[in-house]
C-alpha positions as CSV (number, residue, x, y, z in Angstrom):
1,X,23.9,6.0,28.3
2,X,26.3,3.1,28.9
3,X,29.7,3.5,30.5
4,X,31.4,2.2,27.4
5,X,31.7,5.0,24.8
6,X,32.5,2.7,21.9
7,X,29.4,0.5,22.7
8,X,27.4,3.7,23.1
9,X,28.3,4.8,19.6
10,X,27.8,1.4,18.1
11,X,24.2,1.2,19.4
12,X,23.4,4.8,18.6
13,X,21.2,6.0,15.7
14,X,21.2,9.3,13.9
15,X,18.3,11.1,12.2
16,X,19.7,13.0,9.2
17,X,17.2,15.7,8.2
18,X,17.0,18.0,5.2
19,X,14.3,20.6,4.3
20,X,13.2,22.6,1.3
21,X,11.4,25.9,2.1
22,X,9.9,29.0,0.4
23,X,12.5,31.2,2.1
24,X,14.9,31.5,5.0
25,X,12.6,32.8,7.8
26,X,9.4,31.3,9.2
27,X,8.9,34.4,11.2
28,X,8.5,36.4,8.0
29,X,6.0,34.0,6.4
30,X,8.2,31.4,4.8
31,X,7.1,27.7,5.0
32,X,8.3,24.2,4.7
33,X,7.5,22.5,1.3
34,X,9.6,19.3,1.5
35,X,11.2,17.2,4.2
36,X,13.4,14.1,4.3
37,X,14.8,12.0,7.2
38,X,17.3,9.3,6.8
39,X,18.0,7.1,9.8
40,X,21.5,5.6,10.0
41,X,23.7,3.9,12.6
42,X,27.3,4.7,13.5
43,X,28.6,2.6,10.6
44,X,26.5,4.6,8.1
45,X,24.0,1.9,7.3
46,X,20.7,3.2,6.2
47,X,18.0,1.9,8.5
48,X,14.9,4.0,7.5
49,X,14.1,6.5,4.8
50,X,11.2,9.0,4.9
51,X,10.4,11.8,2.4
52,X,7.4,14.0,1.7
53,X,6.3,17.2,0.1
54,X,4.5,19.5,2.5
55,X,1.6,21.7,1.6
56,X,2.6,25.2,2.9
57,X,-0.9,26.5,3.4
58,X,-0.4,29.3,0.9
59,X,0.7,29.8,-2.7
60,X,4.4,29.2,-3.6
61,X,5.3,32.6,-5.1
62,X,7.9,33.3,-7.7
63,X,10.7,31.1,-8.9
64,X,11.9,28.6,-6.3
65,X,15.4,27.0,-6.6
66,X,14.0,23.6,-5.5
67,X,11.5,23.5,-8.4
68,X,8.5,22.6,-6.2
69,X,5.3,24.1,-7.6
70,X,1.8,24.7,-6.3
71,X,0.6,21.8,-8.5
72,X,3.0,19.5,-6.8
73,X,2.0,20.3,-3.3
74,X,-1.7,20.5,-4.0
75,X,-2.3,17.0,-2.7
76,X,0.5,16.9,-0.2
77,X,0.0,16.6,3.6
78,X,0.2,19.7,5.7
79,X,3.0,20.2,8.3
80,X,0.7,19.3,11.2
81,X,-0.3,16.0,9.5
82,X,3.3,14.8,9.4
83,X,4.2,15.7,13.0
84,X,3.8,12.1,14.2
85,X,6.1,10.8,11.4
86,X,8.7,13.4,12.3
87,X,8.6,12.8,16.1
88,X,8.7,9.0,15.8
89,X,11.8,9.2,13.6
90,X,13.6,11.7,16.0
91,X,12.8,9.9,19.2
92,X,15.8,8.1,20.7
93,X,18.2,9.4,18.1
94,X,20.6,12.3,17.6
95,X,19.4,14.9,15.0
96,X,21.9,15.7,12.2
97,X,21.6,18.5,9.6
98,X,23.8,20.6,7.4
99,X,23.2,24.2,8.7
100,X,21.5,22.8,11.8
101,X,20.2,26.2,12.9
102,X,18.3,26.7,9.7
103,X,16.6,23.3,10.0
104,X,15.7,23.9,13.7
105,X,14.3,27.3,12.8
106,X,11.6,25.6,10.7
107,X,11.2,22.4,12.7
108,X,10.5,23.9,16.1
109,X,7.3,25.9,15.1
110,X,6.0,22.8,13.3
111,X,6.5,20.5,16.3
112,X,4.8,23.2,18.4
113,X,6.1,22.3,21.9
114,X,5.9,18.6,21.5
115,X,9.5,18.2,22.5
116,X,12.3,20.2,24.3
117,X,14.7,22.5,22.5
118,X,16.3,20.7,19.7
119,X,20.0,19.9,19.9
120,X,22.1,17.9,17.6
121,X,25.0,17.8,15.1
122,X,25.6,20.4,12.5
123,X,27.8,18.9,9.7
124,X,28.9,22.4,8.7
125,X,30.3,23.1,12.2
126,X,31.7,19.6,12.4
127,X,33.5,20.2,9.1
128,X,35.0,23.4,10.5
129,X,36.4,21.4,13.4
130,X,37.9,18.8,11.0
131,X,39.1,21.1,8.3
132,X,39.4,24.7,9.7
133,X,40.0,27.7,7.5
134,X,38.8,25.8,4.4
135,X,36.3,28.5,3.5
136,X,33.8,25.9,2.2
137,X,30.2,26.0,3.5
138,X,27.6,24.8,1.0
139,X,26.7,21.1,1.0
140,X,27.6,20.6,-2.6
141,X,31.0,22.2,-2.0
142,X,31.7,19.8,0.8
143,X,30.5,16.8,-1.2
144,X,32.8,17.8,-4.0
145,X,35.7,18.2,-1.5
146,X,35.1,14.6,-0.2
147,X,34.1,13.1,-3.6
148,X,30.6,12.3,-2.5
149,X,28.1,11.7,-5.3
150,X,25.5,14.4,-5.3
151,X,23.2,14.1,-8.3
152,X,20.1,16.1,-7.6
153,X,20.6,19.4,-5.8
154,X,17.9,21.2,-3.7
155,X,15.9,18.0,-3.2
156,X,15.3,17.0,0.4
157,X,15.9,13.3,-0.2
158,X,19.1,13.9,-2.2
159,X,20.4,16.4,0.2
160,X,19.7,14.2,3.3
161,X,21.4,11.2,1.7
162,X,24.4,13.3,0.8
163,X,24.5,14.8,4.3
164,X,24.4,11.2,5.7
165,X,27.5,10.3,3.6
166,X,29.2,13.5,4.6
167,X,28.4,12.9,8.3
168,X,29.9,9.4,8.1
169,X,33.2,10.8,6.8
170,X,33.4,13.8,9.2
171,X,32.6,11.9,12.4
172,X,35.3,9.3,11.5
173,X,37.8,12.0,10.9
174,X,36.8,13.8,14.1
175,X,37.1,10.5,16.0
176,X,40.6,10.0,14.6
177,X,41.7,13.4,15.7
178,X,40.1,13.3,19.2
179,X,39.1,10.9,21.9
180,X,36.0,8.8,21.4
181,X,34.7,10.0,24.8
182,X,35.0,13.6,23.5
183,X,32.6,12.8,20.6
184,X,30.1,11.1,22.9
185,X,30.2,14.0,25.3
186,X,29.9,16.8,22.8
187,X,27.8,15.3,20.0
188,X,25.4,12.6,21.2
189,X,22.4,14.6,22.1
190,X,19.7,11.9,22.6
191,X,16.2,13.2,21.8
192,X,13.7,11.8,24.3
193,X,10.0,12.4,23.6
194,X,7.4,11.5,26.2
195,X,4.3,9.8,24.9
196,X,5.8,9.8,21.4
197,X,3.1,9.1,18.7
198,X,3.4,6.2,16.4
199,X,4.5,6.9,12.8
200,X,1.6,7.2,10.4
201,X,3.6,7.1,7.2
202,X,1.8,10.0,5.6
203,X,3.7,11.3,2.6
204,X,3.6,12.5,-1.0
205,X,6.9,12.0,-2.9
206,X,8.1,14.3,-5.7
207,X,7.7,11.8,-8.4
208,X,4.2,10.9,-7.5
209,X,3.2,14.5,-7.1
210,X,4.6,15.3,-10.6
211,X,2.6,12.4,-12.1
212,X,-0.6,13.6,-10.5
213,X,0.1,17.2,-11.6
214,X,0.7,16.0,-15.2
215,X,-2.6,14.0,-15.2
216,X,-4.5,16.9,-13.7
217,X,-3.3,19.1,-16.6
218,X,-4.9,16.5,-19.0
219,X,-8.0,18.0,-20.7
220,X,-9.7,14.6,-20.4
221,X,-9.1,14.5,-16.7
222,X,-10.7,18.0,-16.4
223,X,-13.8,16.9,-18.3
224,X,-14.1,13.5,-16.5
225,X,-14.4,15.4,-13.2
226,X,-17.5,17.0,-14.5
227,X,-19.3,13.7,-15.0
228,X,-22.1,12.6,-12.7
229,X,-21.1,10.8,-9.5
230,X,-24.1,8.4,-9.7
231,X,-23.6,5.4,-11.9
232,X,-25.8,4.8,-15.0
233,X,-27.8,1.6,-15.5
234,X,-26.4,0.8,-18.9
235,X,-22.7,0.7,-19.5
236,X,-21.7,0.8,-23.2
237,X,-18.3,-0.8,-22.7
238,X,-17.9,-2.0,-26.3
239,X,-19.0,1.3,-27.8
240,X,-16.7,3.4,-25.6
241,X,-13.7,1.0,-26.1
242,X,-14.2,1.3,-29.9
243,X,-14.2,5.1,-29.8
244,X,-11.2,5.0,-27.4
245,X,-9.3,2.5,-29.6
246,X,-9.7,4.8,-32.7
247,X,-8.7,7.9,-30.7
248,X,-5.5,6.3,-29.3
249,X,-4.4,4.7,-32.6
250,X,-1.8,7.6,-33.1
251,X,-1.2,7.8,-29.3
252,X,-2.5,11.4,-29.3
253,X,-5.8,12.5,-27.9
254,X,-7.0,15.5,-29.8
255,X,-9.6,17.8,-28.4
256,X,-12.4,16.6,-30.7
257,X,-11.6,13.0,-29.7
258,X,-11.7,13.9,-26.0
259,X,-15.1,15.6,-26.4
260,X,-16.4,12.5,-28.3
261,X,-15.5,10.3,-25.4
262,X,-17.0,12.6,-22.8
263,X,-20.2,13.1,-24.9
264,X,-20.6,9.3,-25.1
265,X,-20.1,9.0,-21.3
266,X,-22.6,11.9,-20.8
267,X,-25.2,10.4,-23.1
268,X,-25.2,7.1,-21.2
269,X,-25.0,8.9,-17.8
270,X,-21.7,7.2,-16.9
271,X,-20.0,8.2,-13.7
272,X,-16.3,9.1,-13.6
273,X,-15.7,5.8,-11.8
274,X,-17.3,3.8,-14.6
275,X,-15.3,5.6,-17.2
276,X,-12.1,4.9,-15.3
277,X,-12.9,1.2,-15.0
278,X,-13.3,1.1,-18.8
279,X,-10.0,2.9,-19.2
280,X,-8.4,0.3,-16.9
281,X,-9.9,-2.5,-19.0
282,X,-8.5,-1.0,-22.2
283,X,-5.0,-0.9,-20.5
284,X,-5.4,-4.5,-19.3
285,X,-6.1,-5.7,-22.8
286,X,-3.0,-3.8,-24.1
287,X,-0.9,-5.4,-21.3
288,X,-2.2,-8.8,-22.2
289,X,-1.2,-8.4,-25.8
290,X,2.3,-7.3,-24.8
291,X,2.6,-10.2,-22.4
292,X,1.8,-12.9,-25.0
293,X,5.5,-13.6,-25.2
294,X,5.8,-13.2,-21.4
295,X,8.2,-10.3,-21.8
296,X,7.7,-6.5,-21.6
297,X,10.3,-4.7,-23.7
298,X,11.4,-1.2,-22.9
299,X,9.4,0.0,-26.0
300,X,6.3,-1.7,-24.7
301,X,6.7,-0.3,-21.3
302,X,7.1,3.2,-22.7
303,X,3.9,2.7,-24.7
304,X,2.0,1.5,-21.6
305,X,3.2,4.6,-19.7
306,X,2.1,6.9,-22.6
307,X,-1.3,5.3,-22.8
308,X,-1.8,5.3,-19.0
309,X,-1.0,9.0,-18.9
310,X,-3.5,9.7,-21.7
311,X,-6.2,7.7,-19.8
312,X,-5.5,9.5,-16.5
313,X,-4.1,6.4,-14.8
314,X,-1.3,6.8,-12.4
315,X,2.0,4.9,-12.8
316,X,1.6,3.0,-9.6
317,X,-1.9,1.9,-10.8
318,X,-0.3,0.8,-14.0
319,X,2.3,-1.2,-12.1
320,X,-0.5,-3.0,-10.2
321,X,-2.3,-3.9,-13.4
322,X,0.9,-5.3,-14.9
323,X,1.5,-7.4,-11.7
324,X,-2.0,-8.7,-11.8
325,X,-1.8,-9.6,-15.5
326,X,1.5,-11.4,-15.0
327,X,-0.2,-13.8,-12.5
328,X,-2.2,-15.1,-15.5
329,X,0.8,-16.3,-17.4
330,X,1.2,-20.1,-16.9
331,X,4.8,-21.3,-16.2
332,X,6.0,-22.9,-19.4
333,X,8.2,-25.6,-17.9
334,X,7.7,-29.0,-19.4
335,X,6.6,-30.5,-16.1
336,X,3.9,-27.9,-15.6
337,X,2.7,-28.1,-19.2
338,X,2.4,-31.9,-18.9
339,X,0.5,-31.5,-15.6
340,X,-1.8,-28.9,-17.1
341,X,-2.5,-31.1,-20.1
342,X,-3.5,-34.0,-17.8
343,X,-5.8,-31.6,-15.8
344,X,-7.6,-30.0,-18.7
345,X,-11.3,-30.5,-18.3
346,X,-11.0,-31.5,-14.6
347,X,-13.4,-29.8,-12.3
348,X,-12.5,-28.1,-9.0
349,X,-14.4,-26.5,-6.2
350,X,-13.0,-24.1,-3.5
351,X,-13.9,-24.4,0.1
352,X,-13.5,-21.7,2.7
353,X,-11.2,-18.7,2.7
354,X,-8.0,-18.8,0.6
355,X,-4.7,-17.8,2.2
356,X,-2.2,-17.6,-0.6
357,X,-1.1,-14.3,-2.0
358,X,0.3,-13.0,-5.3
359,X,2.5,-9.9,-5.0
360,X,1.2,-9.3,-1.5
361,X,-2.5,-9.5,-2.5
362,X,-4.6,-12.3,-1.2
363,X,-6.2,-14.5,-3.9
364,X,-9.9,-13.9,-3.6
365,X,-12.5,-16.2,-4.9
366,X,-13.0,-14.2,-8.2
367,X,-9.3,-14.3,-9.0
368,X,-9.0,-18.0,-8.1
369,X,-11.8,-18.9,-10.5
370,X,-10.3,-16.8,-13.3
371,X,-6.8,-18.4,-12.8
372,X,-8.4,-21.9,-12.9
373,X,-10.5,-21.2,-16.0
374,X,-7.6,-19.7,-17.9
375,X,-5.7,-23.0,-17.4
376,X,-8.4,-25.2,-18.9
377,X,-10.1,-26.4,-15.7
378,X,-13.7,-26.2,-14.8
379,X,-14.9,-24.4,-11.6
380,X,-17.9,-25.8,-9.7
381,X,-19.8,-23.9,-7.1
382,X,-21.0,-26.9,-5.2
383,X,-19.5,-30.3,-4.5
384,X,-21.0,-33.2,-6.4
385,X,-20.0,-36.6,-7.8
386,X,-18.6,-34.8,-10.9
387,X,-16.1,-32.7,-8.9
388,X,-12.5,-33.9,-9.1
389,X,-10.8,-31.7,-6.6
390,X,-11.9,-29.8,-3.5
391,X,-9.3,-27.0,-2.8
392,X,-8.9,-25.8,0.7
393,X,-6.4,-23.6,2.6
394,X,-5.7,-26.2,5.2
395,X,-6.0,-29.7,3.7
396,X,-4.1,-31.2,6.6
397,X,-6.8,-30.0,9.0
398,X,-9.7,-31.1,6.8
399,X,-12.8,-32.2,8.7
400,X,-16.4,-33.0,7.9
401,X,-17.6,-29.6,9.1
402,X,-19.4,-27.6,6.5
403,X,-21.6,-28.7,3.6
404,X,-18.9,-28.9,1.0
405,X,-16.6,-30.8,3.2
406,X,-19.3,-33.3,4.1
407,X,-20.2,-33.8,0.4
408,X,-16.5,-34.3,-0.5
409,X,-16.2,-37.1,2.1
410,X,-19.5,-38.6,0.9
411,X,-18.4,-38.6,-2.8
412,X,-14.7,-39.4,-2.1
413,X,-13.6,-36.2,-3.8
414,X,-9.8,-35.6,-3.7
415,X,-9.0,-32.8,-1.2
416,X,-6.0,-30.7,-2.1
417,X,-4.1,-28.0,-0.2
418,X,-4.4,-24.6,-1.9
419,X,-0.6,-24.0,-2.2
420,X,0.1,-27.4,-3.7
421,X,-2.8,-26.8,-6.2
422,X,-1.5,-23.4,-7.3
423,X,2.0,-24.9,-7.8
424,X,0.6,-27.8,-9.8
425,X,-1.2,-25.5,-12.3
426,X,1.7,-23.1,-12.6
427,X,0.5,-20.1,-10.5
428,X,3.4,-18.5,-8.6
429,X,2.3,-17.5,-5.1
430,X,4.3,-15.6,-2.5
431,X,6.5,-17.5,-0.1
432,X,5.4,-17.0,3.5
């Protein structure tokens, strides 16, 4: 610690933790089912957020006030798997929790001797110091008392965010009533962990778990899991898509329609992977239709989510498909349109690895060729006298090394930097 208490507070970070469990006592068989940690500084700024469901290793019995079910934790990590993520977020910080003793009661067995006895700040006890004899104890009561927004109760993430706001208010009130040195001495319990593991960012959030659980209840999902794991030689994409299109016309998959799809897949010995690829292609085509005007309305997004659920495609996979299809939309500014018109029919050849990315994904050769063809240009695999442009990631470092480069120099082919080329044909790439 420094000798300046104000500087000490300003540089300090706090790990605000909240848990959801199956009961109140790990000694009597209760387990952790959800955990969230919010890292904040003295000013209350959120520096890091972590949340995950936790597989308890046993069935969740009876009604639970937090609403977490066996289906939701089925694919969640175990407590032992998230230990590195917990330790890395506690190391060098002061632990804060509402009802600190309850949190520690479940944390210490999980951490299993990886650190000394946990000490930290209990917002319930801090509130008793700031507002004695109030009679309030529950987190939602204190949030109401201080007018803190508290939308979702008994959710580790919501509770931890509310606790962070509550702590920010309480520590300021305490600091006003007492000396700063007093707060530093009594409350800054710095957690030091020797050989602290690096965070692994293993998690399963509630929303994702609910989406997976809903898909797994889908009759089609159950039947697809029974398909062979080995791929068939002949893939009847058109036949399957025709059956699928008729079945989804009313946006309801009836049982007889599901069996028709599975029977078709079985007859052609399709694997689950092949069927899911066809489902993705169906969704791609629907996205392309909706993107013809370059806008996805709320109604269109609702329909895409409905169809993706019926086809057992997760929302995050739908989001990736939408991002991918958006990259195919040319920019309709007059300058780009004029440029594209002048380039129509021109031939290009790519040399070496491409570096540009779209939405964080590097443009591979297959995507590059597709983007070029959709904009009316011709892709050539080899450099010849008929190639108009050679596209390379580092045009400024162009040399005669490599067959394509030598041919480009020999035939006086225009060499263009990859990023400039994408901009010229209206493809928006990430800024790096």
